[in-house]
C-alpha positions in Angstrom: 59.7 108.2 75.0 62.4 105.6 74.9 63.9 103.9 77.9 67.2 105.7 77.5 65.5 109.1 77.1 63.6 108.4 80.3 66.7 107.4 82.2 68.6 110.5 80.8 65.9 112.8 82.1 65.9 111.2 85.5 69.8 111.2 85.5 70.1 114.9 84.8 67.4 115.6 87.5 69.8 114.3 90.1 72.5 116.9 89.3 72.4 120.4 90.8 72.1 122.9 87.9 75.1 124.8 89.3 77.3 121.8 88.5 76.3 121.6 84.8 78.4 123.5 82.3 76.8 126.9 81.2 76.0 125.6 77.7 73.5 123.1 79.3 71.1 125.9 80.1 71.2 127.2 76.6 70.0 123.9 75.2 68.9 121.4 77.8 67.2 119.2 75.3 70.5 118.6 73.6 72.0 117.5 76.9 69.1 115.1 77.5 69.7 113.6 74.1 73.4 113.3 74.6 72.9 111.7 78.1 70.4 109.2 76.5 73.0 108.2 73.9 75.7 107.7 76.6 73.3 105.7 78.7 72.3 103.5 75.7 76.0 102.8 75.1 76.2 101.4 78.6 78.5 104.1 80.0 78.6 104.0 83.8 77.2 107.0 85.6 80.7 108.5 86.3 81.6 108.2 82.6 78.3 109.9 81.7 79.2 112.7 84.0 82.7 113.1 82.6 81.6 113.0 78.9 79.1 115.8 79.9 82.1 117.7 81.1 81.2 117.5 84.8 84.3 117.1 87.0 82.9 118.0 90.4 84.8 115.6 92.7 82.2 115.4 95.4 79.5 114.6 92.9 81.6 111.9 91.3 82.5 110.4 94.6 78.9 110.1 95.8 77.0 109.6 92.5 76.2 105.9 92.3 78.4 103.7 90.2 76.4 100.5 90.5 74.4 101.1 93.7 73.5 104.4 95.2 73.8 104.4 99.0 71.8 106.6 101.3 71.2 106.5 105.0 67.9 107.0 106.7 66.8 107.6 110.3 63.2 106.4 110.4 62.1 103.2 108.7 58.4 103.8 109.2 58.6 107.1 107.4 60.4 105.5 104.6 57.8 102.7 104.2 54.9 105.1 104.3 56.4 107.5 101.8 57.3 104.6 99.4 53.8 103.1 99.7 52.4 106.5 98.9 54.5 106.5 95.7 56.8 109.3 96.8 60.6 109.1 97.2 62.2 110.5 100.3 64.7 113.3 99.7 68.1 113.1 101.2 67.5 116.4 103.0 64.7 114.7 105.0 66.9 111.7 105.9 69.9 113.5 107.5 69.1 112.9 111.2 70.8 110.1 113.0 69.0 106.9 113.9 67.0 106.8 117.1 67.5 103.1 117.3 70.7 101.5 116.0 69.2 98.0 116.5 66.1 98.3 114.4 64.8 95.2 112.7 65.0 96.6 109.2 68.4 96.1 107.7 68.1 97.2 104.1 65.7 97.8 101.2 66.7 96.7 97.7 64.7 98.1 94.8 64.5 95.9 91.8 62.4 95.4 88.7 59.5 93.8 90.8 59.5 96.2 93.7 61.3 96.9 96.9 61.7 93.9 99.3 61.9 94.6 103.0 64.2 92.3 104.9 63.0 91.7 108.5 64.3 89.9 111.5 63.9 86.2 111.9 60.7 86.6 114.0 59.0 88.6 111.2 56.7 86.5 109.1 56.7 86.7 105.3 57.6 89.6 103.1 55.8 92.9 102.3 55.8 94.0 98.7 56.0 97.7 98.2 55.4 99.7 95.0 58.7 101.0 93.6 59.2 104.8 93.6 58.4 106.3 90.2 61.2 108.8 90.6 64.8 108.5 91.7 65.9 110.0 95.0 67.3 113.4 94.1 71.0 113.6 94.9 71.0 117.1 96.1 73.5 116.6 98.9 76.1 114.0 98.1 77.7 114.2 101.6 74.6 112.6 103.1 76.1 109.1 102.5 78.8 109.8 105.0 76.5 110.2 108.0 76.8 108.3 111.2 77.0 104.5 111.1 74.1 104.4 113.5 71.7 105.3 110.7 70.0 102.8 108.5 71.6 101.8 105.2 69.3 101.7 102.2 70.7 100.4 98.9 68.8 101.8 95.9 69.3 100.3 92.5 68.3 103.0 90.0 65.4 101.3 88.3 63.2 103.3 85.9 59.7 102.2 84.8 59.1 102.4 81.0 55.4 102.6 80.5 55.2 102.1 76.8 54.3 99.0 74.8 54.5 96.7 77.8 58.3 97.0 77.6 60.0 95.5 80.7 61.5 97.8 83.2 65.0 98.9 82.3 67.6 99.1 85.0 70.4 101.6 85.0 73.3 101.3 85.4 73.5 97.9 83.8 75.4 95.1 85.6 78.3 95.1 83.2 81.8 96.6 82.9 81.7 100.1 81.5 83.2 100.2 78.0 84.4 103.8 78.4 86.5 103.5 81.5 87.1 99.7 81.3 85.5 99.5 84.8 88.1 101.6 86.5 85.5 104.1 87.8 83.3 101.2 89.0 85.8 99.7 91.3 85.6 99.7 95.1 88.0 102.7 95.5 87.6 102.7 99.3 88.9 99.1 99.5 91.8 100.0 97.4 92.6 102.9 99.7 92.2 100.7 102.7 94.7 98.3 101.2 97.2 101.1 100.8 96.5 102.3 104.4 97.2 98.8 105.7 100.7 99.0 104.1 101.2 102.5 105.4 100.4 101.3 108.9 102.3 98.0 108.8 105.5 99.5 107.4 105.4 102.3 110.0 106.2 105.2 107.8 107.5 108.3 109.6 106.7 111.3 107.4 108.2 114.8 107.6 105.2 116.3 105.8 101.8 114.8 106.6 100.9 114.8 102.9 100.7 112.4 100.0 100.2 112.2 96.3 98.6 109.5 94.2 100.4 107.9 91.3 98.7 105.6 88.8 99.8 103.2 86.1 96.7 102.5 84.0 96.0 100.5 80.9 97.4 102.2 77.8 94.3 101.3 75.9 92.3 103.9 77.9 93.5 106.4 75.3 91.7 104.4 72.6 88.6 104.2 74.6 88.7 108.0 75.4 89.1 108.8 71.7 86.3 106.5 70.8 84.0 108.1 73.4 84.8 111.6 72.1 84.1 110.6 68.5 80.9 108.8 69.5 79.6 112.0 71.2 80.4 113.9 68.0 78.6 111.4 65.9 75.3 111.5 67.8 75.2 115.3 68.2 73.3 117.6 65.9 75.1 120.3 63.9 74.0 123.1 66.3 74.8 121.2 69.5 77.8 122.3 71.6 80.0 119.3 72.4 81.2 119.3 76.1 84.8 118.9 76.9 85.3 115.2 77.9 87.3 114.6 81.1 89.8 111.7 81.1 89.3 108.6 83.3 92.6 109.1 85.1 91.5 112.5 86.5 88.3 111.2 88.0 90.0 108.0 89.2 92.8 110.0 90.9 90.3 112.2 92.7 88.3 109.1 93.9 91.5 107.4 95.3 92.8 110.7 96.7 89.7 111.5 98.6 89.2 108.0 100.1 92.8 107.6 101.1 92.8 111.1 102.7 89.6 110.3 104.6 91.1 107.0 105.9 94.6 108.1 106.9 94.0 111.8 107.8 96.9 112.8 105.5 96.4 115.8 103.2 96.8 115.7 99.4 99.6 117.8 97.9 100.8 117.6 94.4 104.4 118.3 95.6 104.4 115.7 98.4 107.4 113.3 98.5 105.1 110.5 99.7 103.4 108.6 96.9 100.6 106.0 97.0 101.0 104.0 93.8 98.3 102.0 92.0 99.0 99.7 89.1 95.7 98.7 87.4 95.4 96.7 84.1 92.7 95.3 81.9 94.1 92.2 80.3 91.1 91.6 78.0 91.8 94.8 75.9 95.6 94.7 76.1 96.0 94.2 72.4 93.2 96.6 71.3 95.8 98.9 69.7 96.4 96.3 66.9 93.7 97.8 64.6 95.8 101.0 64.3 98.6 99.0 62.7 96.4 98.7 59.6 95.7 102.4 59.3 98.4 104.3 57.5 97.3 107.7 58.9 98.1 106.4 62.5 101.7 105.8 61.6 101.7 103.2 64.3 104.3 100.4 63.9 105.1 97.7 66.4 107.4 94.7 66.4 107.9 91.6 68.4 111.1 90.6 70.1 112.2 87.8 72.4 113.7 88.9 75.8 114.6 86.5 78.5 112.5 83.7 76.9 109.4 85.9 76.5 107.9 87.7 73.6 107.7 91.4 74.1 106.0 94.1 72.0 108.1 97.1 71.1 106.5 100.3 70.1 103.2 99.9 71.9 103.9 102.2 74.9 101.3 104.6 76.3 102.8 107.7 74.7 102.9 106.1 71.2 99.4 104.8 71.5 98.1 108.2 72.6 100.0 109.9 69.8 98.7 107.5 67.1 95.1 107.5 68.3 95.0 111.3 68.1 95.6 111.1 64.4 92.4 109.0 63.8 89.0 110.3 63.0 85.5 108.9 63.1 85.6 106.8 59.9 88.7 105.0 61.1 86.9 104.0 64.4 83.7 103.1 62.6 85.5 100.8 60.2 87.1 99.1 63.2 83.7 98.8 64.9 84.8 101.0 67.8 81.8 103.4 67.7 80.3 103.3 70.3 83.1 101.8 72.4 82.5 98.1 72.3 81.5 96.1 75.3 84.0 94.4 77.6 83.3 91.3 79.6 85.8 91.4 82.4 86.6 93.7 85.3 90.0 95.5 85.6 92.8 93.8 87.5 94.7 95.5 90.4 98.3 94.4 89.6 100.0 96.2 92.5 99.5 98.7 95.2 102.8 100.2 96.6 104.0 103.1 98.7 107.1 105.1 98.0 108.9 108.2 99.4 111.1 110.6 97.6 114.8 110.6 98.4 116.2 112.0 101.6 119.7 113.5 101.4 122.2 113.1 104.2 125.5 115.0 103.9 128.7 115.2 105.9 132.5 115.1 105.6 134.7 112.0 105.9 138.3 111.4 106.9 140.2 108.3 105.8 142.9 107.2 108.3 144.1 104.0 106.7 145.4 103.1 103.3 144.0 100.4 101.2 140.4 101.7 101.4 138.7 102.8 98.2 136.1 105.6 98.0 133.3 103.2 96.8 133.3 99.5 96.2 136.2 98.7 93.8 135.7 95.7 91.7 136.9 94.8 88.2 135.9 91.6 86.4 134.3 90.2 89.5 137.5 90.6 91.5 137.4 92.8 94.6 140.5 95.1 94.6 140.0 96.7 97.9 138.6 94.9 101.0 136.8 98.0 102.4 135.4 101.2 101.0 134.4 104.5 102.6 130.9 104.1 101.4 130.4 100.6 102.8 131.9 101.6 106.2 129.7 104.6 106.6 126.4 103.6 105.1 125.0 100.8 107.3 124.2 103.1 110.3 122.6 105.7 108.0 120.6 103.1 106.0 119.3 101.5 109.2 118.2 104.8 110.8 116.2 105.9 107.7 115.1 102.3 106.7 115.7 103.1 103.1 115.5 100.7 100.2 118.9 101.6 98.8 121.3 104.5 98.6 123.5 106.3 96.2 126.8 107.8 97.3 128.5 110.9 96.0 131.5 112.8 97.1 133.5 115.9 96.1 136.0 113.9 94.0 137.6 110.7 95.3 141.1 109.8 96.5 142.8 106.6 95.4 142.7 103.6 97.7 146.3 104.1 98.8 145.7 107.8 99.6 144.7 109.2 103.0 142.0 111.9 103.4 143.0 114.2 106.2 142.2 117.8 107.2 138.5 118.7 107.6 137.5 115.8 105.5 136.0 115.3 102.0 132.3 116.5 101.5 129.9 113.7 100.6 126.2 113.0 100.6 124.0 109.9 100.5 120.8 109.9 98.4 118.5 107.6 100.4 116.0 105.9 98.1 112.5 105.3 99.4 113.1 105.8 103.1 110.4 104.8 105.5 111.7 107.3 108.0 111.8 110.6 106.2 112.8 112.9 109.0 115.3 112.8 111.9 116.3 115.7 114.1 119.9 116.9 114.3 120.4 115.3 117.8 119.6 111.9 116.2 121.9 112.6 113.3 124.7 113.5 115.7 124.0 110.2 117.5 124.4 108.3 114.2 127.7 110.1 113.6 129.0 109.0 117.0 127.9 105.4 116.3 129.8 105.4 113.0 132.9 106.8 114.5 132.8 104.3 117.4 132.3 101.4 115.0 134.8 102.1 112.2 136.8 105.0 113.6 140.1 103.2 113.1 139.6 103.3 109.4 137.3 106.3 108.7 135.6 109.1 110.6 132.6 111.3 109.8 131.7 114.8 110.9 129.0 117.4 110.4 126.4 114.7 109.5 123.1 116.3 108.6 120.0 116.2 106.5 120.1 118.5 103.5 117.8 119.3 100.6 118.2 118.1 97.1 118.9 121.7 96.1 121.7 121.8 98.6 123.5 119.0 97.0 124.0 121.1 93.8 126.8 122.9 95.7 128.8 119.8 95.6 127.9 119.0 91.9 128.6 122.6 90.8 132.0 122.6 92.5 133.4 119.8 90.4 135.3 122.2 88.1 135.9 125.1 90.6 137.1 123.7 93.9 140.7 123.2 94.7 142.5 120.6 96.9 145.7 120.6 99.0 148.0 117.6 99.0 151.2 116.4 100.7 153.3 114.0 98.8 156.3 111.9 99.9 158.6 111.5 96.9 161.8 109.5 96.2 164.1 110.9 93.5 166.4 108.9 91.2 169.2 111.4 91.7 169.9 113.7 94.6 169.0 117.4 94.4 170.1 120.4 96.5 168.0 122.6 98.7 168.7 125.4 96.3 167.0 123.4 93.5 164.0 122.7 95.8 163.7 126.4 96.5 164.0 127.3 92.9 161.1 125.1 91.8 159.0 126.2 94.8 159.4 129.8 93.7 157.8 129.2 90.3 154.4 130.0 91.7 151.5 128.8 89.5 152.3 126.1 87.1 150.1 125.3 84.1 150.0 121.6 83.4 148.6 119.7 80.3 147.5 116.2 81.2 146.4 113.4 78.9 144.4 110.6 80.4 146.6 108.6 82.9 147.9 105.3 81.6 146.7 103.7 84.8 143.0 104.7 84.0 142.5 103.2 80.5 138.8 103.3 80.6 138.4 107.0 80.5 138.4 109.1 77.3 141.9 110.1 76.3 141.4 113.8 76.4 143.9 116.6 77.0 143.1 118.4 80.2 144.5 121.7 81.3 145.1 122.0 85.0 146.8 124.4 87.4 149.3 123.8 90.2 148.3 126.9 92.3 151.1 126.6 94.8 154.1 124.3 95.4 156.4 123.9 98.3 159.3 121.4 98.3 161.3 120.4 101.3 163.5 117.7 102.7 161.6 115.0 104.6 163.6 113.0 107.1 160.7 110.6 107.9 160.0 107.3 106.4 156.5 106.5 105.3 155.3 104.8 108.4 156.3 107.5 110.8 155.0 110.1 108.3 151.6 108.5 108.2 151.4 108.4 112.0 152.4 112.0 112.4 149.8 113.1 109.9 147.0 111.1 111.5 147.8 112.2 115.0 147.7 115.8 113.9 144.4 115.3 112.2 142.8 113.4 115.2 144.4 115.3 118.0 141.1 116.5 119.5 139.0 113.7 118.1 137.0 111.6 120.7 138.6 108.6 119.0 142.1 110.0 119.4 142.9 107.4 122.1 143.0 104.8 119.3 146.5 104.4 117.7 146.3 104.3 114.0 149.1 103.3 111.6 149.4 103.6 107.8 150.1 100.6 105.6 153.8 100.0 105.9 155.9 99.3 102.8 159.6 98.5 102.7 160.9 102.0 102.0 164.6 102.5 102.5 165.6 105.3 104.9 166.2 108.7 103.3 169.6 109.3 101.9 171.6 112.5 102.3 174.7 112.8 100.1 177.1 115.7 101.0 178.8 117.3 98.1 180.2 119.8 100.6 179.1 121.0 104.0 177.2 124.0 102.5 175.3 122.1 99.8 173.7 118.9 101.1 171.7 116.9 98.6 168.5 114.8 99.0 166.8 111.9 97.3 163.6 111.9 99.5 161.5 115.0 99.6 158.0 116.2 100.5 155.9 118.2 98.1 153.0 120.3 99.6 150.8 121.7 96.8 147.4 123.1 96.1 145.9 122.2 92.7 142.8 122.9 90.7 140.1 120.3 90.7 140.7 117.1 88.7 144.5 117.3 88.7 146.2 113.9 88.6 148.8 114.6 91.3 150.8 111.3 90.9 151.1 112.0 87.2 152.3 115.5 87.8 155.1 114.1 90.0 156.5 111.4 87.7 155.2 112.6 84.3 153.4 109.4 83.2 155.8 108.7 80.4 155.4 112.2 78.9 151.6 112.3 79.1 151.8 115.1 81.7 153.8 118.1 80.9 155.5 119.7 82.7 156.1 117.3 85.6 158.0 117.6 88.9 160.7 115.2 87.8 161.5 117.4 84.8 161.4 120.6 86.8 163.9 119.1 89.3 166.1 117.8 86.4 165.9 114.1 87.5 165.2 111.0 85.5 162.5 109.6 87.8 160.4 110.7 90.7 158.5 108.0 92.6 155.4 108.7 94.8 155.9 106.9 98.1 152.9 108.3 99.9 150.1 110.8 99.0 147.7 112.5 101.4 144.9 114.8 100.7 145.2 117.6 103.3 142.1 119.6 102.4 139.2 119.8 100.0 138.5 123.6 99.8 134.8 123.5 99.7 132.6 125.1 102.4 129.8 122.5 102.3 128.0 121.1 104.2 127.8 123.6 107.0 129.5 123.0 110.4 127.2 121.2 112.9 127.4 122.5 116.4 125.1 120.5 118.7 125.5 120.8 122.5 127.1 117.7 123.8 128.5 116.8 120.4 132.3 117.1 120.0 133.0 117.3 116.2 136.4 116.2 114.9 138.9 119.0 115.5 141.4 118.8 112.7 144.5 120.5 111.4 144.9 121.4 107.7 148.5 120.2 107.4 150.3 117.2 108.7 153.0 117.4 111.4 156.5 117.9 110.0 
């Protein structure tokens, strides 16, 4: 009997028959032969298990990778049984230690025997005959017993009694060529490293769950394929090949179980909290190169220089996996990849990080001052608006959730010189990688108050709340269906009569065709069909400044911030003119247009026509040469989202849907 056959027999003896695939019982000899070949190829124990099709996670976790660890309660019993040539079973070693301070600290079984390490007062060493059989691993959970028990490290050493051959140790002290050492790593230490970050960064999770994400060497696909083909090459024609399990599945289970044990968190494949491991194996990074010489692989790569470094294009994990699946045994044999060749270095842990899925915070905002853009407005490195709604609102929200960054979305956007009145414009923040994943509504209302107290002279927020990702679809889906109401102060080039204003107001719905506005050259020049759903024209005796103030006072009449006096940006607008043709027919050059439009209508262009790019336009309908927009306010965005927040002690902004006359 060869050394590998002996080891294979002992190896399979450690596994409960119930964990072996059913085909094992049909031909156990074939399984012993296969195990022997895997052992002779220096596969680590976990890789032997996975190429035998065994995925039991408890067995993989407690089956020895380099050293098997068991705990015993009575050193004298262990010594006596070893001297008698019998190995103690785990079932007999489950009880806790009677004396946690015993003088024996560990036994190490090696090729020459088992050495007993004694306290300093002990004299000499006692040699003990090694056990002829391996301790059966019938209960893998034994290794998790109380720390008070004695720890015994057992190197799986097998005596080979033929031809004076030296004893053969398994597993060998080398990096596994099948998993590149990933299944031989100290997975508990990796999980402890992640737990240290989890504790130091003080994550506050909504769900006490986690998921493990891994970035592994792409060349694992080559090693997996080589292992599968190796198994096929050593099996007999009537042998049934087991379904090989991939390294990443076993590794994920090992990391998941240890991290869960340390933190108390529960694994969930749908958890928003992710523990991320990036592991590489630099020695085999370019192992894919042999496939470039095989036409059947259809694997082409090229080199390029990027930021002073040479990068390889076309050697990503997906392409490597696809190419390697096209290769058969002769290709791998020609490349000396059967069995998977030895590697001489251990894998490298590149990075361990934690991340949390986005949290979505929604609300509605009002803008009380002109000259504020919706989001930061910059062209060619030049800032065109000093403030933006996004930048005024976000600091308090970002700080509360301790997020890495945010993305801001709103139901459309008003120009910087346009006020946002009424019930406000719906918006939401997508908070990226927040360390605080949950806040109750009372805390959200406190943040809302803080924002209004800090920037309330410029913008105000209401109905601030946490929503789901699915909830944000309401805003996205409304892009083409919602409508908006506006109030526009207009100066005409020629005076018009009240009769003409009433005539145009009575038109009802007006279909408008709009080309891309000349003031927005970067958008595609498409013809868009919009609808003016309603239009009411009237004489406006107020100049712009007084009109702004009246509108804002109406909007903020019951706002906690209403004691603050706000003014609009003043421009030199001449007082409105009224030319009397006769006493019964006064004419006006300054009017106000209140309208409701379909989403995406360019209101300013509808007023002046944009040089014929919008047709019809208000100037044309009134029969004047020019119509100039002096001030534009959004009165309402007709979208019932997000829902109204009514928290005791919180006084949301009470608004009116139209400005004061």
